[in-house]
N, C-alpha and C positions, 0 to 999 in steps of 0.2 A: 285739669292737667297742668303739670308744672311748667313754668316759663322757661324757655330755652335760654341758655346763657352762652354768650361768646366771650371768652376770657383771653385778654391780650392787651397790648398797648394800642390805644386808638391811633397813634401815629404810624403804626406798622401797615405796610401795604397789604399784607396778607390778612391782618385783622380786619382791615377795611373791606377786603374782598369777601370775607365771610359775612360781615355785616350787610354788605350790599346784597348778597345772595338771600339773606333773610328778608330784606326790604323787597326784593323783586318777587319773592314768594308770598309776601304779605304775612310773614310769621311774626307773632308777638315774641319779642326777644328782649334780653337785658344784656348790656355790655358791662363786663367786669374788668376793670383796668388792672393789669398784671404784666410784669416784665418777663422776658425769657429767663428761665432757670429759676424762677421764684418757686416757692414751696407748692403753691397751688397748680402752677403749670407743670412742674416736675411730677406731680401726682398723676397727671394724665398723659403727658408726652414723654416717652422714654429718653429723648434727647433735649428736653426742655425748650422746645420751639413753640412759637405762638402763631396763630391762635390755637386754643383748644376749645372744646364745647362740652357743655353739660346739659342734659335734658332729662330731668328726673334722676333715675338711677343709671342712665346711660351716659357714658363719657366717651369722647372721640377726639383724636387729634388729626392733623394734616387738613389743609383747607379744601383740597379736592374732595377728600373723603367726607368732610362736613357738608360741602355742597351737594354731593350725591345723596347723602342722608336727607337733607332738606327737600331735595327734588322728589325723592320717593316716598317720604313720610307725610308731606303736607300737600294740600291742594294748591292751586295757583298756576301761573305761567311756568312752562317747563324751562328749566336751566339747561338741561341736555335734551335736545329734540328727540321725539320718538322715531322719526325717519332715520333708518340705519346710516345712510350716507351723511346726512347732516350731523348726526351724533358722532360719527367717526371724525368728521372735520373739526367738530368742537373739541373732541379729545386730543386730536393732533395738535391744535393750536395752543390748548392748555399746556401740553407737554413742551412745546417749543418755547413758549414764554417762560415757563418755570425752569427749564434747563439751560436755555441760551440767553434770553432777554433779561430776566431778573438778575442773574449773577453779574452781567455786564453793566446794565443801566442803573440798577439800584445798589448792589453791593460794591461795585467799583466806582462808577461815575458819580452817582448822587452822594454816596458816603464820603467821596473825596472832597466834596463841598461841606456836607453836614457834619461829618465826624473825621476831619482831616487828621492825619498822624504827623503833620509837620511840627517842627519845634515851636513855631510861633502861633500855631492854630490857623494859619492861613490856608486857602484851598490848595490841595496837593496837585500842582500843575503837571508834574510828571505822570501821575495816574490818570488825570483828566485827558492830557494830550495823547496818551497812549490808547485810551478807551474810545475816543471820538471817531476815528476812522472805522472801527469795527461796528460801532453804533450806527453809523450811517449806512453801512452795508445791511445791517439787520433792519433798519428803518425801511429800506427799499423792499426788503422781503415782506415786512408787515404791510407796507403800502399795497403791494400786489395782492396780498391775502385779503385785503379789505375792499377790493374793487367793487364788490357787490354791496358794501355797506355793513357787513358783519362777517365774522369768521365762518359761521356755519352755512351762510347762504340761505338761511331759513329763519331770519329774525334774530333778535337779541338773545344771546346765549351766555352760558357761564364762561366761555372763552373770551367774550367781550368784557364781561365783568372783571375777569382776571387781569386784563391789560389796563384798564382805566386808572387804577390807583398808581400804576407805575408811570403813566403818561402825566399824571397830575404833578408828581414830584419832579420828573425830568424837565418839564417845562419851566420850572422855577430858575433854571440856570441857563446861561446864554447859549451855549452850544446846543443844548437839548432843545430849547425853545426854537432856535433857528432850524434845527433838524426836523422837528415835527411840523413847523410851518411850511417847510419845503416839500413835504410829502402830502400830495393832494388828498388822497383817500384817507390817510391816517389822521390828518388834521380835521377833515370833515367828520370822520368817525368820532373823534374826541369832542369837537364842538357840539355835535348833536347829543351825544350821550351824557355830556356834562350837565345837561338840563334835566336828566332823569331824577325823580325824587330819591331813588336809591343812592345816587351820587351826592346830591346836595344834603341829604339827611345824615350822611356819614362823614362830613367834612372833618378832617383831622386837625389837631392844634397845629400852630405854625412850627416849623423846625427851629432848633436853637440858632440864635444869631449872636455875633459879638455885640 
């Protein structure tokens, strides 16, 4: 059978999420480095986003869809639990993180450090300072959601995979590191799962620095 390919920039949080899903399932896969809107990515994703997946003659985009395919096509630990309530909790937290947490923590806060739009390339303090209060409110919500140690309440799931790459980058910067450290359950969740082979095996290259 053809080797499954995850196509995207290894520094991307969502590319890492897809790779972690492969690792958790024990799927033999290959990472193909490609940027958003590249020819190879545009051929699979109608909006040029990463990652995309190729498995033989089957091509797929969107990280959650890729994870669902992996979970249903391959043996191995379930990314989405069979129990209906645990599955629903998993789906709920994936949606919350994708629609609320990622846009704020990654696209606004992290990018204000990594890809600032300031004239001199320094961190964009206006964006950072505006983002932090809302991030703290979201961190409290995540902390309560992780009181049991996982989002599903039924072991490590794709909802947990989905958050780990975001926490990795967020803790590189002072406000984010302080915020996560101050959230008891969120910090314990990260520290425990940062030891998983799926996380250590997908470590991204360092972000650009001056």
